[in-house]
C-alpha positions in Angstrom: 23.0 52.2 55.8 24.2 49.1 57.7 27.8 49.6 56.3 27.7 53.2 57.3 26.8 52.4 61.0 29.4 49.5 61.1 32.0 52.0 59.9 30.9 54.4 62.7 31.2 51.6 65.2 34.8 50.7 64.1 35.8 54.3 64.1 34.4 54.8 67.6 36.4 51.8 68.9 39.6 53.0 67.3 39.2 56.5 68.8 38.4 55.1 72.2 41.4 52.7 72.1 43.7 55.6 71.0 42.5 57.7 74.0 43.1 54.8 76.3 46.7 54.4 74.9 47.4 58.0 75.7 46.2 57.4 79.3 48.8 54.8 79.9 51.2 57.6 81.0 48.9 58.5 83.9 50.4 56.0 86.4 53.8 57.5 85.9 52.5 61.0 86.7 50.8 59.7 89.8 54.0 58.2 90.9 55.8 61.6 90.6 53.0 63.3 92.5 53.3 60.7 95.3 57.0 61.4 95.6 56.4 65.1 96.0 53.8 64.5 98.7 56.2 62.3 100.6 59.0 64.8 100.5 56.7 67.6 101.7 55.2 65.7 104.6 56.7 66.2 108.1 59.3 63.6 109.3 57.2 62.6 112.3 54.1 61.7 110.2 53.9 58.6 107.9 53.9 59.7 104.2 50.5 59.2 102.7 50.7 57.5 99.3 48.5 59.1 96.7 47.0 56.2 94.6 44.7 56.2 91.6 41.7 55.5 93.8 42.5 58.6 95.8 42.6 60.7 92.7 39.2 59.3 91.6 37.8 60.3 94.9 39.0 63.8 94.6 41.7 63.8 97.3 43.9 65.8 94.9 42.5 67.9 92.2 39.2 67.1 90.5 39.5 64.5 87.9 37.4 64.7 84.7 34.8 62.1 84.1 36.4 60.8 81.0 39.7 60.4 82.9 37.9 58.3 85.5 36.5 56.1 82.8 39.9 55.6 81.3 41.3 54.7 84.8 38.5 52.2 85.5 39.0 50.8 82.0 42.8 50.2 82.6 42.1 48.8 86.1 39.5 46.4 84.8 41.9 45.0 82.3 42.2 46.1 78.7 41.3 42.6 77.4 37.8 42.1 78.9 37.0 45.8 79.0 37.7 46.0 75.3 35.3 43.1 74.5 32.6 44.7 76.7 33.2 48.0 75.0 32.9 46.4 71.6 29.6 44.9 72.6 28.3 48.3 73.4 29.5 49.9 70.3 28.2 47.3 67.9 24.9 47.0 69.9 24.3 50.7 69.8 25.1 50.8 66.0 22.6 48.1 65.4 20.0 49.7 67.6 20.4 53.1 65.9 20.1 51.4 62.5 16.9 49.8 63.6 15.4 53.0 65.0 16.2 54.8 61.8 14.7 52.0 59.7 11.5 52.0 61.8 11.3 55.8 61.6 11.4 55.7 57.8 8.9 52.8 57.7 6.3 54.9 59.6 3.4 55.7 57.3 0.1 57.6 57.7 -2.1 54.5 57.1 -5.3 56.4 57.2 -4.1 58.8 54.5 -2.8 55.8 52.5 -6.1 54.0 52.7 -7.9 57.2 51.6 -5.6 57.5 48.6 -6.1 53.9 47.6 -9.9 54.3 47.9 -9.8 57.5 45.8 -7.5 55.8 43.2 -9.9 52.8 42.9 -12.8 55.2 42.3 -10.8 57.2 39.6 -8.7 54.6 37.7 -9.4 51.2 39.3 -6.9 48.7 40.6 -4.1 49.8 38.3 -4.3 53.3 39.6 -4.3 52.1 43.2 -1.2 50.0 42.4 0.5 53.1 41.2 -0.2 54.9 44.5 1.2 52.0 46.5 4.3 51.9 44.3 5.0 55.6 44.9 4.6 55.2 48.7 7.4 54.0 50.9 6.9 51.8 53.9 5.8 48.2 54.7 2.1 49.1 54.7 2.3 50.2 51.1 4.2 47.1 50.2 1.5 44.9 51.8 -1.2 46.9 49.9 0.6 46.4 46.6 1.0 42.7 47.1 -2.6 42.4 47.9 -3.7 44.5 44.8 -1.6 42.3 42.5 -3.8 39.4 43.2 -7.1 41.2 43.2 -8.2 39.3 40.0 -7.9 36.0 42.0 -10.6 37.1 44.5 -10.7 38.6 47.9 -9.8 35.3 49.6 -6.5 35.2 47.8 -6.0 38.9 48.6 -6.5 38.3 52.3 -4.0 35.3 52.2 -1.5 37.4 50.3 -1.8 40.3 52.7 -1.3 38.0 55.7 1.9 36.5 54.1 3.2 39.9 53.1 2.6 41.1 56.6 4.7 38.3 58.0 7.5 39.1 55.6 7.4 42.8 56.6 7.5 41.9 60.3 10.6 39.7 59.8 12.2 42.7 58.0 11.4 45.0 61.0 12.7 42.5 63.5 16.0 42.1 61.5 19.2 42.3 63.7 17.2 42.2 67.0 18.7 38.8 67.7 22.1 40.3 67.6 21.2 43.0 70.0 19.8 40.5 72.4 23.0 38.5 72.0 25.2 41.4 73.1 22.8 42.1 76.0 23.5 38.5 77.2 27.2 38.5 76.3 28.2 41.8 78.0 27.4 40.8 81.6 28.8 37.2 80.9 32.1 38.7 80.0 32.0 40.9 83.1 31.4 37.9 85.3 34.2 36.0 83.6 36.5 38.9 84.1 35.5 39.0 87.8 36.3 35.3 88.3 39.6 35.6 86.5 40.4 38.7 88.6 39.6 36.9 91.9 41.9 34.0 90.8 44.7 36.6 90.3 43.9 38.2 93.7 44.3 34.9 95.5 47.5 34.2 93.5 48.8 37.5 94.8 47.8 36.6 98.3 49.6 33.2 98.0 52.7 34.8 96.6 52.7 37.5 99.4 52.3 34.7 102.1 50.0 37.0 104.0 46.3 37.9 103.9 46.7 41.6 103.7 43.5 43.7 103.6 45.0 45.9 100.9 45.8 42.9 98.7 42.3 41.4 99.1 40.4 44.7 98.7 42.5 45.8 95.7 42.1 42.4 93.9 38.4 42.4 94.5 37.9 45.9 93.3 39.7 45.3 90.1 37.8 42.0 89.6 34.3 43.7 90.1 35.0 46.6 87.7 34.4 44.2 84.7 31.1 43.0 86.2 29.9 46.7 86.7 30.9 47.5 83.1 29.1 44.4 81.7 25.9 45.2 83.6 25.9 48.9 82.5 26.3 47.8 78.9 23.5 45.3 79.2 21.2 47.8 80.7 21.9 50.4 78.1 21.2 47.9 75.3 18.2 46.6 77.0 16.6 50.1 77.0 17.2 50.4 73.3 15.9 46.9 72.7 12.7 47.4 74.5 12.1 50.8 72.7 12.6 49.1 69.3 10.1 46.3 70.3 7.5 49.0 71.2 8.0 50.7 67.8 7.6 47.4 66.0 4.4 46.6 68.0 3.0 50.0 67.1 3.8 49.5 63.4 2.4 46.0 63.4 -0.9 47.3 64.9 -1.0 50.0 62.1 -0.4 47.3 59.5 -3.2 45.1 60.7 -5.7 47.9 60.9 -4.7 49.2 57.5 -5.0 45.7 56.0 -8.5 45.3 57.3 -9.4 48.7 55.9 -7.9 47.7 52.5 -10.0 44.5 52.4 -13.2 46.4 53.3 -12.3 48.9 50.6 -11.8 46.3 48.0 -15.0 44.5 49.0 -17.0 47.7 48.5 -15.2 48.3 45.2 -16.0 44.7 44.0 -19.6 45.0 45.1 -19.9 48.4 43.3 -18.6 47.0 40.0 -20.8 44.0 40.0 
């Protein structure tokens, strides 16, 4: 399952990179459109240069949303923007993998406890073990581990259930550290790209020998695009991260309640067979 989602992540990155490469021809087309506007303008008026920013604002024809994204991606710099995009793709792949894992781990605990109770009444502990073996999910694994040590006493069963519950919690929280890492790295890469962009803007001002508003505004705009992209990626991944945590909390509560019910059921079974 993990290899499948990593394959999807790599395929998505390659597809987006190919689409960006095809968008490299857009500046040339904009230059031709600018020349046509300048030729059609009256001689007494200054020709208005049609820039990429004007196109994004809709001064010409309406630009599709994906074309706007490509334009911002190119303006922000393919280097930092590619790394931020990679954080988004891998983070989403890991988040989707966790969501699917937790969805498959969901078990009707009350129904499972009832099955174990009926199996104990019909065929004893071995029958209850068989029920747990044939049931998927962390709760069934915890039940099976506890039933394996039933002969050692209820105290040992409770300890085994607690230990097995800790293992299952670790399995459910797997890869969450990587998602939180991408949440932290994405805005950091954006800020780093902004700082480097500001340095380049001041270098352009120094080379021009004049503090032109166009140079300053253009440099700051390009520099801030990476920050915006990093913050957007971090917010998207944070939503998935919190959703996954909420699912894990719900499953952990179910496991604890089911474990208590199992111990009570085994206590009744032991008392009945004495």
